[in-house]
N, CA, C and O of each residue as an XYZ file, in Angstrom:
268
protein
N     -17.308    -44.247     39.087
C     -18.553    -44.754     39.572
C     -18.546    -44.692     41.143
O     -19.564    -44.382     41.762
N     -17.409    -44.984     41.739
C     -17.319    -44.965     43.232
C     -17.485    -43.476     43.709
O     -18.163    -43.212     44.702
N     -16.895    -42.587     43.028
C     -16.974    -41.142     43.438
C     -18.440    -40.660     43.332
O     -18.948    -39.933     44.185
N     -19.074    -41.097     42.260
C     -20.494    -40.669     42.076
C     -21.397    -41.264     43.261
O     -22.262    -40.602     43.835
N     -21.096    -42.550     43.541
C     -21.851    -43.169     44.642
C     -21.631    -42.485     45.925
O     -22.575    -42.287     46.690
N     -20.390    -42.102     46.207
C     -20.061    -41.379     47.469
C     -20.716    -39.996     47.534
O     -21.132    -39.558     48.606
N     -20.810    -39.292     46.365
C     -21.437    -38.020     46.354
C     -22.940    -38.125     46.597
O     -23.538    -37.305     47.293
N     -23.502    -39.115     46.026
C     -24.930    -39.375     46.209
C     -25.259    -39.611     47.684
O     -26.161    -38.996     48.253
N     -24.498    -40.516     48.270
C     -24.669    -40.837     49.712
C     -24.449    -39.602     50.570
O     -25.197    -39.345     51.514
N     -23.424    -38.848     50.235
C     -23.121    -37.617     51.005
C     -24.215    -36.580     50.918
O     -24.497    -35.879     51.891
N     -24.864    -36.476     49.696
C     -25.943    -35.581     49.543
C     -27.159    -35.999     50.312
O     -27.888    -35.150     50.825
N     -27.409    -37.329     50.412
C     -28.548    -37.835     51.182
C     -28.279    -37.601     52.712
O     -29.201    -37.278     53.461
N     -27.008    -37.770     53.148
C     -26.714    -37.501     54.560
C     -27.036    -36.069     54.861
O     -27.714    -35.815     55.857
N     -26.578    -35.062     54.033
C     -26.790    -33.673     54.312
C     -28.244    -33.347     54.294
O     -28.720    -32.548     55.100
N     -29.024    -34.008     53.303
C     -30.422    -33.753     53.267
C     -31.136    -34.214     54.551
O     -31.987    -33.511     55.096
N     -30.751    -35.443     55.024
C     -31.331    -35.912     56.255
C     -31.050    -35.128     57.504
O     -31.819    -35.104     58.465
N     -29.860    -34.464     57.437
C     -29.460    -33.630     58.571
C     -30.060    -32.234     58.502
O     -29.969    -31.484     59.474
N     -30.650    -31.879     57.422
C     -31.282    -30.548     57.208
C     -32.580    -30.449     57.960
O     -33.071    -31.420     58.535
N     -33.135    -29.229     57.943
C     -34.337    -28.988     58.681
C     -35.639    -29.141     57.798
O     -36.695    -28.583     58.096
N     -35.484    -29.911     56.731
C     -36.683    -30.226     55.867
C     -37.612    -31.095     56.653
O     -37.156    -31.848     57.513
N     -38.979    -31.024     56.383
C     -39.844    -31.922     56.942
C     -39.566    -33.398     56.628
O     -39.206    -33.728     55.499
N     -39.727    -34.268     57.596
C     -39.401    -35.625     57.463
C     -40.102    -36.291     56.221
O     -39.467    -37.018     55.456
N     -41.390    -36.022     56.060
C     -42.114    -36.586     54.908
C     -41.471    -36.263     53.593
O     -41.391    -37.104     52.697
N     -41.000    -35.007     53.478
C     -40.435    -34.547     52.266
C     -39.036    -35.266     52.016
O     -38.646    -35.592     50.895
N     -38.378    -35.459     53.117
C     -37.029    -36.221     52.997
C     -37.313    -37.630     52.481
O     -36.596    -38.119     51.609
N     -38.296    -38.257     52.978
C     -38.601    -39.600     52.561
C     -38.974    -39.662     51.035
O     -38.523    -40.522     50.279
N     -39.826    -38.682     50.662
C     -40.286    -38.619     49.224
C     -39.052    -38.404     48.380
O     -38.873    -39.125     47.398
N     -38.202    -37.470     48.697
C     -36.964    -37.225     47.881
C     -36.062    -38.402     47.843
O     -35.514    -38.728     46.790
N     -35.887    -39.057     48.959
C     -35.035    -40.249     49.022
C     -35.605    -41.377     48.124
O     -34.848    -41.973     47.357
N     -36.857    -41.667     48.197
C     -37.445    -42.701     47.318
C     -37.399    -42.330     45.894
O     -37.102    -43.181     45.057
N     -37.684    -41.071     45.550
C     -37.544    -40.693     44.164
C     -36.150    -40.780     43.631
O     -35.954    -41.187     42.486
N     -35.183    -40.415     44.411
C     -33.777    -40.417     44.061
C     -33.349    -41.863     43.878
O     -32.672    -42.165     42.895
N     -33.712    -42.771     44.774
C     -33.368    -44.195     44.598
C     -34.010    -44.732     43.345
O     -33.342    -45.413     42.567
N     -35.237    -44.464     43.121
C     -35.906    -44.969     41.877
C     -35.197    -44.459     40.660
O     -34.889    -45.213     39.738
N     -34.934    -43.140     40.661
C     -34.224    -42.562     39.456
C     -32.961    -43.149     39.213
O     -32.674    -43.491     38.066
N     -32.107    -43.321     40.228
C     -30.714    -43.867     40.019
C     -30.786    -45.352     39.624
O     -29.943    -45.841     38.872
N     -31.813    -46.071     40.147
C     -31.998    -47.430     39.748
C     -32.272    -47.573     38.275
O     -31.722    -48.442     37.598
N     -33.172    -46.665     37.770
C     -33.517    -46.673     36.348
C     -32.293    -46.288     35.501
O     -32.156    -46.759     34.372
N     -31.458    -45.489     36.003
C     -30.240    -45.059     35.210
C     -29.146    -46.013     35.316
O     -28.509    -46.349     34.318
N     -28.884    -46.489     36.538
C     -27.630    -47.364     36.754
C     -27.857    -48.829     36.499
O     -26.930    -49.519     36.073
N     -29.055    -49.340     36.740
C     -29.305    -50.799     36.600
C     -28.994    -51.249     35.118
O     -28.230    -52.195     34.922
N     -29.567    -50.591     34.116
C     -29.239    -51.057     32.746
C     -27.721    -50.937     32.436
O     -27.176    -51.782     31.725
N     -27.077    -49.957     32.932
C     -25.623    -49.828     32.644
C     -24.896    -51.038     33.280
O     -24.062    -51.667     32.628
N     -25.212    -51.360     34.547
C     -24.487    -52.459     35.169
C     -24.909    -53.799     34.512
O     -24.071    -54.681     34.322
N     -26.163    -53.945     34.179
C     -26.544    -55.238     33.541
C     -25.911    -55.417     32.137
O     -25.505    -56.524     31.786
N     -25.833    -54.412     31.398
C     -25.200    -54.427     30.048
C     -23.707    -54.793     30.218
O     -23.153    -55.619     29.491
N     -23.066    -54.106     31.257
C     -21.629    -54.384     31.521
C     -21.443    -55.871     31.856
O     -20.503    -56.509     31.383
N     -22.339    -56.403     32.667
C     -22.175    -57.842     33.002
C     -22.404    -58.735     31.799
O     -21.706    -59.732     31.611
N     -23.374    -58.376     30.993
C     -23.642    -59.108     29.720
C     -22.449    -59.074     28.814
O     -22.065    -60.107     28.265
N     -21.827    -57.880     28.630
C     -20.672    -57.752     27.770
C     -19.509    -58.576     28.303
O     -18.803    -59.217     27.525
N     -19.304    -58.572     29.567
C     -18.227    -59.307     30.188
C     -18.404    -60.821     29.934
O     -17.472    -61.539     29.570
N     -19.640    -61.251     30.146
C     -19.988    -62.692     29.830
C     -19.762    -63.000     28.360
O     -19.222    -64.059     28.039
N     -20.151    -62.120     27.468
C     -19.960    -62.362     26.072
C     -18.491    -62.417     25.671
O     -18.082    -63.229     24.841
N     -17.731    -61.555     26.266
C     -16.257    -61.560     25.994
C     -15.638    -62.832     26.494
O     -14.786    -63.429     25.835
N     -16.088    -63.260     27.709
C     -15.557    -64.506     28.243
C     -15.934    -65.697     27.337
O     -15.115    -66.584     27.100
N     -17.180    -65.704     26.836
C     -17.563    -66.799     25.914
C     -16.773    -66.810     24.661
O     -16.400    -67.870     24.158
N     -16.489    -65.563     24.107
C     -15.667    -65.519     22.881
C     -14.218    -65.961     23.141
O     -13.598    -66.611     22.300
N     -13.721    -65.618     24.250
C     -12.336    -66.089     24.578
C     -12.272    -67.543     24.782
O     -11.257    -68.146     24.433
N     -13.293    -68.178     25.332
C     -13.379    -69.631     25.533
C     -13.490    -70.247     24.142
O     -12.816    -71.248     23.902
N     -14.255    -69.751     23.246
C     -14.371    -70.271     21.915
C     -13.101    -70.238     21.109
O     -12.849    -71.145     20.316
N     -12.269    -69.179     21.297
C     -11.053    -69.015     20.616
C     -10.008    -70.009     21.151
O      -9.145    -70.453     20.395
N     -10.074    -70.356     22.418
C      -9.097    -71.275     23.017
C      -9.316    -72.718     22.720
O      -8.361    -73.493     22.676
N     -10.622    -73.131     22.501
C     -10.983    -74.495     22.227
C     -10.705    -74.752     20.726
O     -11.215    -74.022     19.876
N      -9.913    -75.768     20.403
C      -9.644    -76.059     19.059
C     -10.951    -76.747     18.443
O     -11.724    -77.424     19.120
N     -11.087    -76.517     17.211
C     -12.233    -77.145     16.459
C     -11.918    -78.586     16.240
O     -10.861    -78.893     15.689
N     -12.797    -79.517     16.649
C     -12.500    -80.958     16.548
C     -12.986    -81.499     15.203
O     -12.834    -82.693     14.948
N     -13.551    -80.685     14.352
C     -14.108    -81.225     13.076
C     -12.966    -81.383     12.090
O     -13.183    -81.816     10.958
């Protein structure tokens, strides 16, 4: 994940240093950010949800049943 993030940032740096028109650079940057948000946000949110679920299951297993 870290490598992918570094490559994305590096690609943006090279794009902004290129001789493309500034308006086109802004459009590509906004589209890229929106696209990666749509792709990565659900992955990160599901990962957090699973981590919380695992933590809840571990807590349930450690607490003895008082009934």
